[in-house]
N, C-alpha and C positions, 0 to 999 in steps of 0.2 A: 530740726526748724520747722518752724510752723507752714504746713500749708493742708491743702484741700488733696486726699488724692481719690484713686477709686476704685473699686471693689472687685474683686473676681472671687469667684470658687476654684480652690485649688485644694485638691484632696489627698492624702498622703497615708497611708496604713504599711507602719514599720514601725518594731516594736522598738520601746524606749532605753535609753540608756541614761545614768548616773553622769557620764562622761560629756565632754561639751570638748568636738573637735574644729577644727579650721581645715577647711581643706581650698587650696587656690590652682586656679586653671586658669589658663589665657585669657577666661572671656568674665570668668567669674571667683568673687572670694566667696564662701560660705562656713557658716557657725552650724552645726549644728549636734541637737544634742539625741546622736543617736550611736557613737559608739563609732571607731574607725570605719571599718568593713563596710556599714552600711552608706556614712558618710563618703565613700570613697565612690562606693555604686553609684550612690545621687549623683555627683560630680562628674563621673564619667561617663553619665547620660546626657547631663546638659550638654557637655562639651561635644560629646558627638554630635548631636543634636543643632550645635553650631555648625559644626563643618558639614554636616548633611546641608543646610541652608546655603551657606556658601556656597556647594559643589552644583545645586540646582540654580543656581543666580551665576554660576561661571564668577565668581569672585576668589581672587586670591586669597592666602591667608593674609592672616594681620600680624602685625607689628606686637611683639605681646605687649598688650596695654596695660597704660600705668592701673596704679589701683581706684585713680578716681574714674575713672572710668569702663570696669569692670562692674556687672550687677552684685551689688551685694544682697545674700540672703538668709535670712535667719529662720531656722527650721528647728522648733521645739513645739509641745505640748499637744493638746489638741486641738479640734476645731472649735470648740467652747470656748478654749482660752484665747485661741487666734483671733475669735468675735468678739471677745471682751476686750481685748489692743484693740481694737478696728473701734471700739467703744457703745456697743449692743451685743452683751451676750445672749443675749435672744434671737438674733437675728440670723443665726444659722452661717456667719459666712465661714468659707474653708481658709481664705488667705487674702489678704491682698497685696497690690503691688504700686508704687511711688514712681510715677517715671519724671522723677527732681532733677537734680543735674548730677549727681550722683545718687543714679536709681539702684532702689533697693524692694526686697518682696520678702514677704511676712508666709511661714507656712509650717502647719503643724506635722509634727513626725506621727501622730498617729490618730486613728479616730474609729469610732464603733462603723463594723462593717453595717452596710446596708439604708445608711443616712442619705446619701447623694447619690446619683447618676453617674455622674462627669467623676471621672477618676483624676488621678491627679497629675499623671506625666499628659493627660491631654491636654490639660486646663491651663498648666503649665509653659509646654509646650507653644499652647495659642496666644498665650499675654507675650512668651518670650517670642514670639515673630512680628507681633507690633513693634517691640525694642531693637529686633534686626531691619525691621524696614526702615525704622525712624534715621537710625543709625546709615544705613546704606544708601536707603531713596528717600527726598526730598520733597518729590512732586505731589502734586496731587490726585488724589485719589478716592472716588465715591465711599462711600461708608460700607455697603455692600460688597463691594471687593475687599477693603477692608478684614473684615468679619469674615467673608468668603475665603480668602487667603491663609486668614490664619487658624480656619477652621480646615482646611486641605492640608497643613504644614502639619496640625497637629497631632494628627495618628501615623507620621513616620513609624514605620516600624527598623528596629535596628538587626543588621545581619552580619555577617562575619565578615573580618579584614575591610569594615570600614564601608561595605555598601549597606541598602536599605531601602524598601519596599515605600512608596507612595499611594497614596490613593483609598488607603482603607477606607471605608465610612466611620462617622464618631456615631458609635452605637447610642449613645444616651440621646441620639436625635432623630433617629433611626425611626420611629413609631410618627414622628411631627412629620418626615420627609416622605417616608411610601409604607407607613404604617394604618397601625388602627385610627392615630389623630388626623394624616394631611389633609382630610376633609374640614376639618375645625379652623383650620388655615384658612379663611379666602382672598389666596393672596395670587399674583401671577410674576409671570419674569417680567413681562412688558408694564406692568405696574412698577415693579421694583427699577427698570431702567428709565422709565418717563416721568416720574414721577417732581417734581417739585414743589410740593406742600410742603407745610412744617410736619415731621414725623409722625405718626401715630406711635399707638403700642404696638399692633401689628409689623407697622412697619419695621419695628425697632427689634423684633424677635425675627419677622422674617430675614432679617439683614443672615441670621446665625445661618437657618433653614434653607431659604431662596437663595441666599448669597453662596456659601458652599457649595448646591446642587448646580447652580451656572458656573460659579468657579471651574467644578468639576469637571461637568461636560466641556466646556471649551477648553479646557487643560490637557484631554484625553481624545476628543474628536478630531480624526485627520483632516475631517473635511472643513474644518472650521482654526486649524491652525493659522497662529498669528491674527486672527483679530481682535484676542483680546489684547493685542501691546496697539492695534490700531487702535481701539478704545480709548485703552487709557491717555494714551497722547492727544487725541484731540480732547479728551475732555483737562488734561493738563494744561493743552492751550489755550483753556476757558471755552468751546463749545459748549451750547447747551445739552443736558443730556439728552433730551429725545431728537436730536440731530446727530451727534454723537453716535450715540446707537443705532441709527439707523444707516448711518455710511460705514461704520462697522460689521453689521451684522447683516445689513439686510433686512429683509419682511421681518420683522419685528414678531408676525402673527406664524411662521413657518417657525423662526426659530423656540418659541411657545410651545408647537406640538411637537418638535422635536426632544425639548427638553423634558415636555411631560410622560412621553415614551418610554425615556429614559429612565425616568422615575419610576414608571411602571412597571420596566422589565425586570426589578429586581436583581440586576449583575452590573456592576459599577464597575469602570476600567479603570486599572493601576499598573504599574509597572516599577521591578527592581532599577534600582540606579547601584553604578558602581563609579565611584569618585575618580577621577585620574587620577591626583594624587591624595594617599591618606596616610596618617599618621595616629598611632592610639594618643588617647589623651594625655600629657602628662599633667601628673595633680600631685602635690606637694602637702601633706600633711602635718598638721601638728596639733598638739592635744594641749591648749588651754591653759594657762598659769590658775594659780585663787584668784588671782586680783581680775582675770581677764573674765571670769567666772561670775565675781561677786557684779562687777558693772552692765555686765550683757541686760539684764533685763530692763536697767535704766536704761540705756542705749537701745533695747527697742520701743521702746514710749518714747523716748526722745526722736527717731529717725522718723516712726507712725507720724509724729506730728500732736503737738499739745495743744490747749485751748488756754486763756490767760489762765482759767482759775486751776488747771492742776498741772501747768508750767511752776507753780510753786513747788508742789508736790515732789513733784520730780528734782526739781535741783535740791529740796532736803535730803532726798534720798542719795542725791549723788556725793552731797558733802559727808553723808555720813561710812559710805563706803571711801569716800577722799582723806578718811580719818584716820582709816584703818591699814590705808595704801597709800600714802602721801608723796612716793616716788616711782608710783606707778606710770608711764606713760602713757596708758589706755583709758585710765581712771581722771588723769588732768585732762584729759583732750576732751574727752566725755562732760567733767563739770562746767570745762568752759561752753560750750553748747549748749548746758542745762542753765547755768545762768544765765547766757543769753534770750534763750528760750523767756526766762522767768523775770527780763530789763534788769538784774543787778549788774550791771555792766562795768560795776569798778571789781566787783568780786570772777565775773567771768575774765577782765583783764589781767588779773589775778594769776587763775590759772592758765589764761593762756601763757603768762609768763613763765609757770610752773613747768606746761606742757614744751615748750620750746627749748627751756635751758636742759632738759633731758631727753630732747631729739631732736637740733638747730637742724638739722637739714629737712625734718618734716613740712612738707608742702601742707597738709592739712592743720597741724597745729600753728604755722606763717598765718594763713588765711583767716583763720579763725579769731587769732589774735588781732588781725586784722576788720573782721567784720566786727569786732570788740569797740575797736577807736571808730569804724565810721557810727556805730550804735551811739557813742556819743555824740559825735558832729552836732544833732541837732539840737543840743543846748552848750556845745562848744564849738565853733566850726574850723578854730585851729587842728582840730580832730581830725579834720577829713585828708589834712594832708599828713599827717602822722597814719593814720590807715592805709593812704597809698604808697608808704613806704612798706609795709606790710605786705601789701596785695603785690607787688614788686619782687621781694624776698622770697612771696610764695611763686608767684612764675618762674622765675630760675630754680627753685626748687622740681617744679614738675610745670611743665609749658604743657602739659595736657590737662591740665587740671582746669576746668571752666571757672571756679570760683572767682579767683584773684582777678579773673577779667571782668568778671559782672561786678565786682567789688570796685576796682577802677573806676569803672563807668559809674557806679553810683555813688564814687564819693565827688564826683561832676555834676552831675542830674541833682542829688537832692541837697549840694551845694547853692543852686539856681545860677549858677553863672556860668560863661561859655562852657561847651563840652568840645575838649582838644580832638582831633581827628585820629588822633593814635586811640584815644579812648573808645570812640567808636568804633575801630577797625578792630581794636579787643573785646567788643561787644559780639562784632558779625564771628571774629573766631570762638569766641564763646557759643555759642549757635551751631556752628560748625563740629564744635566739640560734643556739645549734649543738645544735639535735635528733637530730643522728646520731651524737653521739658516745653511747657507751655506760655507759663509766666515772663522767660526768658524770651521764647519769639515774642509773645505780648510787645514784651518792651523793646525789643528790635524792629517789632513791625512800627512801631509809634515813634520811631525814631525815624525811619524811613518817612513814613509820613510827613514828621516834621523834616525834613529835608525834599518833601516834594516828591521822592520815590515812588511813585503809584503802586507802579507795577510789582519792584521788589515787597512792598508792604502785603498789597494780594495774594503774592506768593505764600506769604507766612503767613497768613490769618485765613485763605480755604479752608486748607487740613484742618483746623480748630473750629471754625465753622459747621463743616461737614459733618466732625469725629458724634460718636454715637454715644459717648461716654456723659458728656459735658452739656446737658443740654442748655441751661443758664448760660452758658460761657458762649456755647454754640449761637446762640439768640442773638445776645447781646454782638459777636463778630459778625454775625450773618449782617447785622444793619452796618457795621463796618464797612464791612464790603461792597453793601449797597450805595453807598454813599461814595466808593472809589470808581465801581461801574457809571454814576453817572457823571465820573470827574470832579467831583463836589470835594475836592482834599479837602480844605478847612472846615466843614462839615462831617468828615470823615475824622478828623483828627479829635474834635470835640467830640465825638461820640465814644472814641479808644480812650481818650483822657476820662470820660463818664465813668466807664466800665472798671476802668486799671482802679478809682476812686476808690467804686462801692464795692469791688471783691476785695481793697487792701480796709477796708473797713468792717466788712464781713469779717477776716480772718483776724482782728482786733476781737472781734466781739467773742471769738474759740468757734468760730463755725457754727 
């Protein structure tokens, strides 16, 4: 489906293979063109990382997630091909991640050596840390901490029997933190903790370097034990940045001196962690069939997001594959989504019907069939009721799929009439399932503002307003938060409506 996405560098250096394999773990579904053994190893590392994060946060193991909640990773090609998929073959992107209702990431299998400093594992683990935090911790965090904790966790080193080492520095940033370039970044811990001005490019870069340095020091320095938690709780309560830092850390000048001494000492703390319970990752491997291999390149183009211009080409390619494999469920499912993106709603309806006929219990097929009816509702309002019936069936098939809950809400909001309470509750449940999705959070915040629940709306908006990745969105939502702080609910509602309208118009233009 069309959407904005954030780019990141994910670098992988493994041999290529002509075979496509699927690996399923508790938290991931991986499609990799790299051979069975390499795909299994890649999947094992990702699943162990999730287990390590759960151990650090003292979380109980997840009940096995449904397909809609597992991160799907598409892994093939070179970084040049991944950059082309992202829309700019000259940009040098190593990969990208989309925090959508059903989150996805795209990574290369191979890459020429020496092109980038950041390695695959470090960067992918960094980004998955963000996803993990979204899933488990919905509080408000300053952007330097969001990046600092992701940097800290990204270098976890696995040991035998489930143990791991925490604290290794990210060597790609070593020169920026304590090496030959450290004096080029004129920054300080005090500045990072207290500034409320609009972030500069230097601020954004410091989130990764000084953010890691401060997070690392506070995580391991015995005399500072517990201070970070106090600070985060103060920020989450709405205490301004400077006051929260002062209350949690005391004399900021003293903290600055300690952190600088730590940085210049050349030796960073770390520790080995042995989880109380550990079980080796369970990985189900499957070689993909010829129909799946044929449709996967089109799936990746759809999932990455299409413009109005490219949607037509993607749909045409999907039709060509569907002509070869008319009874393939994954092909008909992709054709449904591709026709939706191209705004060929009758064709999407036909493909959706075919997908449902092939697999009547598929929540994904039922959901996209409902989306086809929802899209037709603008021209024929009777379709909204039809869409609701499809979404109800999809929800029955998978109660953990956020799409049907969101879709049901949209059948009422787009119709322009009153929205039943159960539809609003469904929207709230969709957010509980997929808190990583900014569009969903914005829609829910808008509904909370309409209901004059300003506190809840602010809780939803502040993390996005502080986001280091979405500057245009962050600026717009910061203005909404400012109106909430001034207790001007109607003005906040007006501003968020204006932003949502503008964002929708930009998507229709093809970004």
